[in-house]
C-alpha positions, 0 to 999 in steps of 0.5 A: 090323577096319575093313578086314575089315568093309569087305570084308564089306560089299563081299561083301554088296553084290556078292551083292545087286547082282551076279548070277553070270554063267551059263556059255556055252551051246553053241548048235546050228548046222548046217553047212547053216544057216551056209552059208545065212547066208553066202549071205544076205550075198552081193552086198551092198555092202562099205561101207554105212550100218549097220542098227539091230537091236532086241533086248530080253532074253536069258534062259534061262527067260523065256516072253516073246515079246521074250526070246530064249534064250542059244543063240538069241542066239549063233546070231543073232550067228554069222549076222551074222558069217557074212553079213559084218556087223560091230557098231558102238559108239554113238560109231562109229554117231553119227560116221557119222550126223553125216557121218562116213565110211560104215563097213564093212557093219555093224549097231548091236545095241541092247537095250531096257529094261536087263534082267538077262539082258544081264549074266547071259547076253548079256555072255559071248556078246557077248565070245565074238563080239568084238561090241558092244552098246548098251543103252537103260536105263529108269534109274529101274528099275535096282537095283529089281524084282530080278532082272528089271532090271540093277543099277548095279554090273552096268552099271558092270562092263559099261561097263568091259569096253568091250563095252557103251554105255548110252543113254536109254529114259526114267527112268520113262515106260516104262508106260501111264498114265491120260489122261482121266476115263473111264480111257483109258490112254496112253504118258506120253511123248506124252500129257497125263496125268490128274491125279486130285487136280485133276480134269483133264489136265495143261496143256501147260506141266505136260506139258512140265515133266514130260517134260523132268524125266524125260528130264534125269533119265535122263541124270543117272542115266547120267552120275552112274554114270560113263558118257558123256552119252547121245546117243540115245533109244529111244521106249518101246514105240515109242509116240512121234513118228509114232504115234497115241495118245490126246490125242497130243502128237506134235509137242511130244514130237518137239521135246522129244526133239530138245532132248535127243538128236540121234538117236531110235530107234523100231521103228515109224514112218509113213515108215520111215527106217533109218540113213542121211543122211536119217534123220540129218537127220530125227533119227529112225531105225527099227530092225529088231526081233528077237523070240523067234520070229525065226530067224537066217535071218529076222533076216538076211532082215529086215536085208538090205532095209535095207542101203543100195545104190547107185542102179544096177539094169539089170533091176529089173523082174525082181527081184520080191523087191525091190519093196515098198510098196503094191500095191493087191490086185494081184500085180506081174504087173499092171505086166508086162502080165499083169493077172488077168482079173477084174471085181474087180481094182482100177484102180490099182497102185503098187510101190516099188523097194527102199524101205528101201535107197534112202533116200539115193539122189540124183544118179541117173537112171531110164528106163522104156519104157511101152507099151499106153497105148491110147486115153487111158483108162489111164495109167502113172507113173514116180516118183522121190525115193520116200518123201522130203519131196517125191516127184516123179512123171511121169504119162503117157497116150497124148497127155500128160505131167504132172509132179507134186511131192508130188501137186501138178501143177507142169508138163504138156505134150502128147505125140505120140499113141501107145501107147508112150512112153519116160520118163527122169527125172534126179534132182539134189540139188534139181532133177528133170528129166523127158524124154519120148521124148527131146523133151518136157522137164518140170522142177521145182526144190524149196525143200526142203533137199537132205537131205530129198529123197533117195529111190528109184523108184516105178512106178504103173499105172491104168485108168479103167474095168473092162475097159481094158487095163493099161499095160505097163512094158516095161523099166526102168533105174536108174543113177547120173548121171555123176560121182555118188557113188551118194548114200551 
């Protein structure tokens, strides 16, 4: 009778806390789609730092812009396979980020919140593709608000399958709360909350104690259910370090997160750093977000620019698709001597080469032939260490070369006055050396740690008044320094 009673209780708990898994959905994928996905993976390095993807829910009936259907999820995973991507476990990802070897071309599939659709639909699809996922749990919501969130029983079953890892998305800070007397709301992670009973905001000490209690609680919840200690944290709503918010406690939040987690994930940051040696140094990784409206092809097109590539490009001026960053209301033609004839065009233009896939570049050289420098009323620049903690730029006019480090002049020399100059910049771990016309030499040595100095190439052009002729980049070449490992 005791055994029968226990079995009955177990059946009751299983029905209450274990959603039946849905059968696999056959997704509709044409041969032309699959060929297209394969082509999107061509010419990418076989070994490269991983790119982190953000999914939210996989659900057949949801109308949320963050939830994709099971058929769409199957198609997304098929697209990744066809393009040559593998998936990593949380341990494999952190091993690389801690200095381990560069893996085969790969992605880390992350899922925020911990919705029940991941058990009901996504688990079997992941198993079909022999892939791996990492879920960032709002641990205080598990077993609650059924059937939207997962249960701990489902989580434990998913963990035992070996297909899933579980990390922290806070215990109960995935919300907005009142932060001042007027009723303004903000994210609890980065704001001192309004205390109605005391008629004031939290003090910094109270804020710190609350946040640490929540973060520690999320870790305790995961470990207490038999899983490894989380090493990664996903910022709720990506509304955390690097973001603006009411009464922002940005720097303190960053410090508190660093106390608890080696790696922090966000979908938005002021300086995007995909998984790389430099983002490991910063402890902040930007992910590529997938929405309900994101097609598999669009997802691959979003991932590709974030795959780290070697510092080796011999005709980058003709790779328009690889130039990003800010180009102030101009087309890329302005750098090639084809500026539009309009009185309303700006006087300054800037473009970054592969800004998302050159994060780890170091020990490389960039050489540009710049022409049409006129009578000294226009100028052009070749920059290196793009988006690092200390970008370095060589600015040339008809008769002068100036070296800037993080926007400040560190060296300047006159040039033989002429309309064309060749600029070569050699980038070492902490030293940048520029040569103009093979004779004038400008050097800067940084005091920043080498791990914060890697980055790519920028070109800039400017005119001093309307009607001036824009400088022309006649050629550009990027190559590794002799004996360099391409910074990967």
